C-alpha positions in Angstrom: 0.0 -0.1 0.0 1.3 3.4 -1.0 0.8 6.5 1.0 0.1 9.6 -0.9 1.6 12.7 0.6 1.6 15.4 -2.1 -0.3 18.6 -1.3 -2.9 18.0 -4.0 -4.3 14.8 -2.5 -5.4 16.6 0.7 -8.7 18.4 0.9 -8.5 22.1 1.2 -8.7 23.5 4.8 -12.0 25.4 5.2 -11.6 29.0 6.2 -12.4 30.0 9.7 -15.8 31.6 10.3 -14.9 35.1 11.5 -18.0 37.0 10.7 -18.5 39.7 13.2 -21.7 39.3 15.4 -21.4 42.1 17.9 -23.9 44.5 19.3 -22.6 47.1 16.9 -23.4 45.0 13.9 -26.9 44.4 15.3 -27.4 48.1 15.9 -26.4 48.9 12.4 -29.1 46.4 11.1 -31.6 48.1 13.5 -30.8 51.5 12.1 -31.3 50.3 8.5 -34.6 48.8 9.4 -35.8 51.7 11.4 -35.1 54.1 8.5 -36.9 51.8 6.1 -39.9 51.6 8.5 -39.9 55.4 9.0 -39.7 56.0 5.2 -42.7 53.5 4.6 -44.6 55.4 7.3 -45.8 52.3 9.1 -47.8 53.0 12.1 -46.1 52.7 15.4 -47.2 50.7 18.4 -48.0 47.1 19.3 -50.3 45.2 17.1 -52.5 42.2 18.3 -54.8 39.8 16.8 -56.0 39.1 13.3 -55.9 42.8 12.3 -52.1 42.9 12.8 -51.5 40.0 10.4 -54.2 40.8 7.8 -53.2 41.6 4.2 -52.2 45.2 4.2 -52.1 45.4 8.0 -49.2 46.8 9.9 -47.5 43.4 10.4 -47.7 42.7 6.7 -46.4 46.3 5.8 -43.5 45.7 8.2 -42.5 42.5 6.7 -42.7 43.7 3.1 -40.7 46.8 4.0 -37.9 44.8 5.7 -37.9 42.3 2.7 -37.7 45.3 0.2 -34.8 46.8 2.3 -32.9 43.5 2.2 -33.4 43.2 -1.6 -32.1 46.8 -2.0 -29.1 46.2 0.3 -28.2 43.1 -1.7 -28.5 44.8 -5.0 -26.3 47.6 -3.9 -23.4 45.2 -3.7 -21.1 44.0 -6.5 -21.8 40.8 -8.1 -18.9 39.2 -6.2 -21.3 39.1 -3.1 -22.5 35.7 -4.2 -19.1 33.9 -4.0 -18.4 35.6 -0.7 -21.6 34.5 0.8 -20.9 31.0 -0.4 -17.4 31.2 1.2 -18.8 32.4 4.5 -21.5 29.8 4.5 -18.9 27.1 3.9 -16.9 28.5 6.8 -19.9 28.6 9.0 -20.7 25.0 8.3 -17.1 23.9 8.9 -17.1 25.8 12.2 -20.4 24.2 13.1 -19.0 20.7 12.3 -15.7 21.5 14.3 -17.7 22.9 17.3 -20.1 19.9 17.3 -17.2 17.5 17.5 -15.6 19.5 20.3 -18.9 19.6 22.3 -19.5 15.9 21.7 -16.0 15.2 23.1 -16.4 17.4 26.1 -19.9 16.3 27.0 -18.5 12.6 27.2 -15.8 13.6 29.6 -16.1 13.8 33.3 -16.8 17.5 33.2 -19.5 17.2 30.7 -22.1 18.7 33.0 -20.2 22.0 32.8 -20.6 22.0 29.0 -24.3 21.5 28.6 -25.2 25.1 28.7 -22.3 26.0 26.5 -23.2 23.4 24.1 -26.7 24.7 23.7 -25.5 28.3 23.4 -23.0 27.3 20.6 -25.5 25.2 18.7 -28.1 28.1 18.8 -25.6 30.7 17.6 -24.1 28.7 14.8 -27.5 27.3 13.6 -28.8 30.9 13.5 -25.7 32.0 11.6 -25.9 29.2 9.0 -29.6 29.6 8.4 -29.2 33.5 7.9 -26.3 32.9 5.4 -28.4 30.2 3.6 -31.3 32.6 3.2 -29.0 35.4 2.2 -27.3 33.3 -0.4 -30.5 32.0 -1.8 -31.9 35.5 -2.1 -28.7 36.8 -3.7 -28.9 34.1 -6.3 -32.5 34.8 -7.0 -32.0 38.6 -7.1 -28.4 39.1 -8.2 -26.5 42.1 -6.9 -25.6 44.7 -9.5 -24.2 47.6 -7.5 -20.6 48.7 -6.8 -20.3 48.2 -3.1 -17.5 45.7 -2.3 -18.7 42.6 -0.4 -16.2 42.7 2.5 -16.5 40.9 5.7 -18.3 43.8 7.5 -20.8 44.2 4.7 -21.7 40.6 4.8 -22.0 40.8 8.6 -24.4 43.7 8.2 -26.5 41.7 5.6 -26.6 38.6 7.9 -27.7 40.9 10.9 -30.5 42.2 8.7 -31.6 38.7 7.7 -31.6 37.6 11.4 -33.8 40.7 12.2 -36.1 39.8 9.3 -36.3 36.3 10.6 -37.2 37.4 14.1 -39.9 39.8 12.8 -41.5 37.4 10.3 
């Protein structure tokens, strides 16, 4: 049996998932959403019952406004956004897999009880990030970007935060 050791026989190492997810990114997404809601003149307040969710109601208006805002934000980017989103999604799934392995190992060890809360937190955070990136990538493929804004890491983080906000509202 011959062992192959050349560099081309090894799979490529997935990039680390380093998308910022701080309060500052979340606040920027809230500001974008608030500006869109203000421009759409959606009534303020708390909505309850079937009137809130009826067609043309405030909940429906809010959801459509946020979807339109996300579409505009995506279209403002350069077409290189789609490969960047795919790269970030690949990194997020790789991070999720590595993290799941780490959690599985640590839960099986004597100090596993200490890891239960951390395991749930990690699983929730990474699942939210991968879901947001999947939705964002699908939307960017369906409605290709055509603007000039470079798709850097912070711009992708802002889009992901906006998708998370949209998921929470919808």
